[in-house]
N, C-alpha and C positions, 0 to 999 in steps of 0.2 A: 555517538548517535547523531550529533549535530552535523558531521560531515556527510553522513548518509542522507539526512533530510535535505540539506542544501544541494547535494548532488542531484537527487531526484527532482527537486523543484526546478533546478536549472535545466533539466532535460525537457521540461514541458510535458511531454508524453513519455510514459514508461509502460512496460508491458508486464502483465501479471499472468502467470501460468497456474492453472488448477488441474485437478484430475476429475474426470467425469467417468467413473467406472475405470475402464482400462484405456480410456482415450484422453490424452492431454488436450487442454483448451487454453488458448492465449487470447487476451484482449487488451486494448489500450486503456490506460487510466491516466489521470492527470492531477489528482488531488491527493496530497499527503500532508500530514501535520504532526506536530509533537504535542502531546498532552500528558502531563504528569510523568515526564521522562520516558514516554513510550512513543513509538512510531505508529501512526494511524492511517488507515485508508477508509474510503467511503463507498458505499454502493446502496442499491435498493434491495429490499428483501423480496421483491417481486422478480428479480433477475435470476437467470440460471447460475451466474457466478456466486450468488448468495447460497443457493442450494449446494453447490459444489464445495464451497468453503466449510459450510456447516457439516457436510458429510465427511470431508477430509480436510482438516485445517492446514495441511502442509501446502505451501505455495512457493513459487519463485518469481522474482521480479528482475527485469532487465531493462536497462536504459542506456542511451549513448549520447555523448556530446563530444564534438571535435574528434580527436583521436583516442578517446577514452570511453570506457563502458563500466557499468556496475552490474554485478550479479548478487542478488540478495535472496537467500533462502531461509525459510523459517516456518514457524507455526503461528497461526492467527487465533485470536479469541475474540468473540463478540463482546462489545462493551455496551450494555443496555442503558447506561446512565445518561441522563439528559445533558449533564455537564460535558460529556465527551462529544456529543453531537453539536452542542453549542460551540465548543472549541473548533471543530471542523468548519462550521459556517463562519466563524470569526476569521479563520485563516483563508477561506474562499467564499467571500460574500456573494459572488456570482452564482454559487450553487443554490442560493435562495430562490432562484427562478425555477428550480426543479424540486427542491426539498424544503421542508419545514421541520424543525426539531421535534414537533409533536404530531407529525403526520402519520406515524405508525408505519412508515415505509423506509425512511432514511435510517440506514444502519452503518455503524462504524465498527471496524475491527482493529485491534492493536496486535502488534507482534509480541507474542508470549515469549518467544525465543527466536534467535536468528543469527545469521552470519552474513557479512557482506564483504565483497572484494571489489575494489575499484582498480581497474586494469588498463594497461595501454600496451602498444606494441613495443615500446622502447624502455619503459621503467618496470621495476618490480611491483607486483600488486601490493596495494595497501589493504590490510584486512582489519575488519571491525567485528565485534560481537555485540549483539543486542541483548 
């Protein structure tokens, strides 16, 4: 999991795909952290992405740096614990301009399960299980 976390952080921006009925939706994300051995992302419960994840928790994430890329697919689950939200803000203090752990809007999701491949054009993929 550490390799996946570090890779996504090094991308700066990565993209998450969700389902909106029969229509895929993709948008940029930039915050990911580890809490209690799980990979977490953050969003607002006022956004469409939140509604899409709660309706269908299967997502895919992709990011690229240099000549390599990551494909991460899995299932998310919302973590409503304050400690999980605190961990995200500790990892990304700049998000404090947008969120407060007790604002009722900040939401974190962890990967309940997942698989990641870090690929390149020249080397065999490195595969990881969450």
